[in-house]
N, CA, C and O atoms as a GROMACS GRO file, in nm:
protein
  248
    1UNK      N    1   7.735  -9.635  -4.500
    1UNK     CA    2   7.691  -9.519  -4.441
    1UNK      C    3   7.584  -9.546  -4.317
    1UNK      O    4   7.507  -9.642  -4.316
    2UNK      N    5   7.592  -9.460  -4.226
    2UNK     CA    6   7.536  -9.485  -4.092
    2UNK      C    7   7.364  -9.403  -4.097
    2UNK      O    8   7.342  -9.283  -4.115
    3UNK      N    9   7.304  -9.468  -4.083
    3UNK     CA   10   7.193  -9.452  -4.074
    3UNK      C   11   7.115  -9.402  -3.967
    3UNK      O   12   7.116  -9.479  -3.871
    4UNK      N   13   7.026  -9.266  -3.943
    4UNK     CA   14   6.998  -9.225  -3.790
    4UNK      C   15   6.860  -9.235  -3.772
    4UNK      O   16   6.810  -9.156  -3.852
    5UNK      N   17   6.773  -9.293  -3.708
    5UNK     CA   18   6.634  -9.262  -3.673
    5UNK      C   19   6.581  -9.140  -3.636
    5UNK      O   20   6.612  -9.097  -3.525
    6UNK      N   21   6.490  -9.060  -3.724
    6UNK     CA   22   6.434  -8.927  -3.697
    6UNK      C   23   6.302  -8.960  -3.594
    6UNK      O   24   6.243  -9.058  -3.637
    7UNK      N   25   6.264  -8.926  -3.517
    7UNK     CA   26   6.102  -8.887  -3.504
    7UNK      C   27   6.006  -8.836  -3.534
    7UNK      O   28   5.902  -8.845  -3.467
    8UNK      N   29   6.021  -8.748  -3.681
    8UNK     CA   30   5.958  -8.740  -3.767
    8UNK      C   31   5.992  -8.663  -3.881
    8UNK      O   32   6.106  -8.623  -3.907
    9UNK      N   33   5.853  -8.636  -3.971
    9UNK     CA   34   5.961  -8.598  -4.132
    9UNK      C   35   6.004  -8.443  -4.132
    9UNK      O   36   6.086  -8.392  -4.208
   10UNK      N   37   5.922  -8.371  -4.016
   10UNK     CA   38   6.003  -8.239  -3.978
   10UNK      C   39   6.161  -8.280  -3.912
   10UNK      O   40   6.258  -8.234  -3.973
   11UNK      N   41   6.181  -8.349  -3.812
   11UNK     CA   42   6.296  -8.357  -3.771
   11UNK      C   43   6.406  -8.392  -3.877
   11UNK      O   44   6.525  -8.360  -3.875
   12UNK      N   45   6.332  -8.472  -3.978
   12UNK     CA   46   6.467  -8.535  -4.076
   12UNK      C   47   6.519  -8.375  -4.133
   12UNK      O   48   6.638  -8.342  -4.141
   13UNK      N   49   6.425  -8.305  -4.162
   13UNK     CA   50   6.435  -8.117  -4.242
   13UNK      C   51   6.530  -8.072  -4.155
   13UNK      O   52   6.633  -8.036  -4.211
   14UNK      N   53   6.531  -8.062  -4.020
   14UNK     CA   54   6.609  -8.009  -3.892
   14UNK      C   55   6.728  -8.091  -3.902
   14UNK      O   56   6.827  -8.029  -3.941
   15UNK      N   57   6.743  -8.205  -3.878
   15UNK     CA   58   6.885  -8.260  -3.880
   15UNK      C   59   6.973  -8.223  -3.978
   15UNK      O   60   7.084  -8.170  -3.964
   16UNK      N   61   6.898  -8.263  -4.103
   16UNK     CA   62   6.965  -8.194  -4.280
   16UNK      C   63   7.022  -8.094  -4.266
   16UNK      O   64   7.140  -8.088  -4.303
   17UNK      N   65   6.964  -7.993  -4.213
   17UNK     CA   66   6.969  -7.823  -4.224
   17UNK      C   67   7.060  -7.845  -4.116
   17UNK      O   68   7.159  -7.781  -4.152
   18UNK      N   69   7.085  -7.895  -4.011
   18UNK     CA   70   7.182  -7.871  -3.922
   18UNK      C   71   7.317  -7.902  -3.944
   18UNK      O   72   7.421  -7.848  -3.908
   19UNK      N   73   7.289  -8.016  -4.019
   19UNK     CA   74   7.436  -8.136  -4.083
   19UNK      C   75   7.498  -8.013  -4.167
   19UNK      O   76   7.621  -7.999  -4.161
   20UNK      N   77   7.427  -7.926  -4.243
   20UNK     CA   78   7.460  -7.847  -4.386
   20UNK      C   79   7.551  -7.739  -4.288
   20UNK      O   80   7.668  -7.705  -4.306
   21UNK      N   81   7.468  -7.699  -4.190
   21UNK     CA   82   7.544  -7.531  -4.130
   21UNK      C   83   7.667  -7.607  -4.041
   21UNK      O   84   7.760  -7.538  -4.000
   22UNK      N   85   7.664  -7.749  -4.014
   22UNK     CA   86   7.824  -7.793  -3.949
   22UNK      C   87   7.934  -7.853  -4.036
   22UNK      O   88   8.028  -7.922  -3.997
   23UNK      N   89   7.906  -7.811  -4.174
   23UNK     CA   90   8.007  -7.836  -4.304
   23UNK      C   91   7.942  -7.929  -4.365
   23UNK      O   92   7.993  -7.935  -4.477
   24UNK      N   93   7.828  -8.035  -4.354
   24UNK     CA   94   7.846  -8.123  -4.422
   24UNK      C   95   7.818  -8.122  -4.542
   24UNK      O   96   7.842  -8.007  -4.578
   25UNK      N   97   7.765  -8.207  -4.670
   25UNK     CA   98   7.803  -8.179  -4.759
   25UNK      C   99   7.644  -8.219  -4.839
   25UNK      O  100   7.636  -8.340  -4.816
   26UNK      N  101   7.514  -8.179  -4.923
   26UNK     CA  102   7.411  -8.240  -4.940
   26UNK      C  103   7.433  -8.358  -5.047
   26UNK      O  104   7.483  -8.335  -5.157
   27UNK      N  105   7.396  -8.479  -5.010
   27UNK     CA  106   7.399  -8.587  -5.072
   27UNK      C  107   7.220  -8.626  -5.109
   27UNK      O  108   7.194  -8.738  -5.153
   28UNK      N  109   7.142  -8.557  -5.093
   28UNK     CA  110   6.966  -8.563  -5.111
   28UNK      C  111   6.889  -8.505  -4.995
   28UNK      O  112   6.916  -8.523  -4.876
   29UNK      N  113   6.802  -8.442  -5.039
   29UNK     CA  114   6.752  -8.310  -4.917
   29UNK      C  115   6.628  -8.444  -4.888
   29UNK      O  116   6.615  -8.563  -4.914
   30UNK      N  117   6.554  -8.332  -4.816
   30UNK     CA  118   6.462  -8.426  -4.732
   30UNK      C  119   6.356  -8.464  -4.808
   30UNK      O  120   6.312  -8.375  -4.882
   31UNK      N  121   6.279  -8.614  -4.813
   31UNK     CA  122   6.197  -8.640  -4.894
   31UNK      C  123   6.130  -8.740  -4.908
   31UNK      O  124   6.217  -8.826  -4.889
   32UNK      N  125   5.988  -8.825  -4.937
   32UNK     CA  126   5.987  -8.922  -4.939
   32UNK      C  127   6.044  -9.008  -5.044
   32UNK      O  128   6.064  -8.970  -5.160
   33UNK      N  129   6.072  -9.135  -4.995
   33UNK     CA  130   6.129  -9.220  -5.066
   33UNK      C  131   6.064  -9.355  -5.140
   33UNK      O  132   6.113  -9.467  -5.122
   34UNK      N  133   5.930  -9.329  -5.240
   34UNK     CA  134   5.836  -9.477  -5.216
   34UNK      C  135   5.897  -9.555  -5.282
   34UNK      O  136   5.833  -9.654  -5.318
   35UNK      N  137   6.014  -9.547  -5.315
   35UNK     CA  138   6.120  -9.660  -5.372
   35UNK      C  139   6.134  -9.784  -5.286
   35UNK      O  140   6.137  -9.904  -5.314
   36UNK      N  141   6.142  -9.700  -5.146
   36UNK     CA  142   6.205  -9.792  -4.993
   36UNK      C  143   6.069  -9.796  -4.914
   36UNK      O  144   6.062  -9.785  -4.792
   37UNK      N  145   5.977  -9.811  -4.986
   37UNK     CA  146   5.842  -9.806  -4.898
   37UNK      C  147   5.735  -9.686  -4.917
   37UNK      O  148   5.755  -9.567  -4.939
   38UNK      N  149   5.637  -9.746  -4.904
   38UNK     CA  150   5.508  -9.615  -4.885
   38UNK      C  151   5.524  -9.514  -4.767
   38UNK      O  152   5.445  -9.422  -4.785
   39UNK      N  153   5.581  -9.501  -4.675
   39UNK     CA  154   5.597  -9.428  -4.560
   39UNK      C  155   5.757  -9.408  -4.527
   39UNK      O  156   5.800  -9.388  -4.413
   40UNK      N  157   5.836  -9.417  -4.641
   40UNK     CA  158   5.993  -9.424  -4.563
   40UNK      C  159   5.985  -9.270  -4.630
   40UNK      O  160   5.913  -9.239  -4.725
   41UNK      N  161   6.074  -9.183  -4.560
   41UNK     CA  162   6.112  -9.039  -4.525
   41UNK      C  163   6.283  -9.026  -4.541
   41UNK      O  164   6.320  -9.143  -4.543
   42UNK      N  165   6.347  -8.979  -4.548
   42UNK     CA  166   6.508  -8.970  -4.584
   42UNK      C  167   6.558  -8.816  -4.618
   42UNK      O  168   6.484  -8.728  -4.662
   43UNK      N  169   6.683  -8.803  -4.591
   43UNK     CA  170   6.766  -8.706  -4.595
   43UNK      C  171   6.921  -8.774  -4.615
   43UNK      O  172   6.946  -8.884  -4.567
   44UNK      N  173   7.018  -8.699  -4.688
   44UNK     CA  174   7.146  -8.762  -4.706
   44UNK      C  175   7.214  -8.666  -4.701
   44UNK      O  176   7.187  -8.570  -4.773
   45UNK      N  177   7.348  -8.662  -4.594
   45UNK     CA  178   7.442  -8.584  -4.599
   45UNK      C  179   7.594  -8.652  -4.601
   45UNK      O  180   7.605  -8.756  -4.537
   46UNK      N  181   7.696  -8.607  -4.661
   46UNK     CA  182   7.835  -8.622  -4.614
   46UNK      C  183   7.897  -8.560  -4.536
   46UNK      O  184   7.923  -8.449  -4.583
   47UNK      N  185   7.954  -8.583  -4.388
   47UNK     CA  186   8.015  -8.541  -4.322
   47UNK      C  187   8.157  -8.460  -4.377
   47UNK      O  188   8.202  -8.507  -4.482
   48UNK      N  189   8.215  -8.370  -4.331
   48UNK     CA  190   8.321  -8.320  -4.353
   48UNK      C  191   8.480  -8.427  -4.378
   48UNK      O  192   8.581  -8.397  -4.441
   49UNK      N  193   8.449  -8.548  -4.306
   49UNK     CA  194   8.515  -8.643  -4.329
   49UNK      C  195   8.489  -8.716  -4.441
   49UNK      O  196   8.568  -8.806  -4.468
   50UNK      N  197   8.368  -8.689  -4.535
   50UNK     CA  198   8.339  -8.803  -4.637
   50UNK      C  199   8.228  -8.935  -4.635
   50UNK      O  200   8.180  -9.016  -4.715
   51UNK      N  201   8.220  -8.897  -4.477
   51UNK     CA  202   8.126  -9.054  -4.422
   51UNK      C  203   7.984  -8.999  -4.421
   51UNK      O  204   7.955  -8.899  -4.354
   52UNK      N  205   7.865  -9.089  -4.522
   52UNK     CA  206   7.716  -9.042  -4.542
   52UNK      C  207   7.658  -9.074  -4.446
   52UNK      O  208   7.676  -9.187  -4.398
   53UNK      N  209   7.588  -9.000  -4.400
   53UNK     CA  210   7.528  -9.007  -4.310
   53UNK      C  211   7.314  -9.006  -4.333
   53UNK      O  212   7.261  -8.898  -4.360
   54UNK      N  213   7.256  -9.090  -4.322
   54UNK     CA  214   7.122  -9.082  -4.370
   54UNK      C  215   7.025  -9.053  -4.242
   54UNK      O  216   7.038  -9.128  -4.146
   55UNK      N  217   6.921  -8.940  -4.233
   55UNK     CA  218   6.827  -8.947  -4.124
   55UNK      C  219   6.694  -8.997  -4.231
   55UNK      O  220   6.666  -8.973  -4.349
   56UNK      N  221   6.640  -9.070  -4.132
   56UNK     CA  222   6.513  -9.153  -4.189
   56UNK      C  223   6.411  -9.179  -4.068
   56UNK      O  224   6.447  -9.198  -3.952
   57UNK      N  225   6.279  -9.176  -4.111
   57UNK     CA  226   6.162  -9.183  -4.063
   57UNK      C  227   6.092  -9.265  -4.143
   57UNK      O  228   6.092  -9.251  -4.265
   58UNK      N  229   6.027  -9.356  -4.083
   58UNK     CA  230   5.904  -9.488  -4.155
   58UNK      C  231   5.751  -9.377  -4.073
   58UNK      O  232   5.728  -9.367  -3.953
   59UNK      N  233   5.692  -9.328  -4.159
   59UNK     CA  234   5.569  -9.314  -4.138
   59UNK      C  235   5.477  -9.382  -4.185
   59UNK      O  236   5.468  -9.425  -4.300
   60UNK      N  237   5.370  -9.404  -4.059
   60UNK     CA  238   5.217  -9.508  -4.042
   60UNK      C  239   5.176  -9.477  -4.186
   60UNK      O  240   5.156  -9.363  -4.228
   61UNK      N  241   5.166  -9.589  -4.255
   61UNK     CA  242   5.069  -9.622  -4.361
   61UNK      C  243   4.931  -9.627  -4.355
   61UNK      O  244   4.861  -9.606  -4.454
   62UNK      N  245   4.880  -9.656  -4.234
   62UNK     CA  246   4.761  -9.708  -4.197
   62UNK      C  247   4.644  -9.603  -4.234
   62UNK      O  248   4.527  -9.629  -4.208
   0.00000   0.00000   0.00000
């Protein structure tokens, strides 16, 4: 899996939507993943070659 840092929670949604438009397959829509930490947000896709991509953003929990 390749993880790519996003600029914000909204950016994750934009990247996920773009990846799907370009032929990616949904592996987990944008959302908060509390099991990985309070501020962890991500989305997952598989590219047309089968590689898994993660779009990740750590929101400040202060």
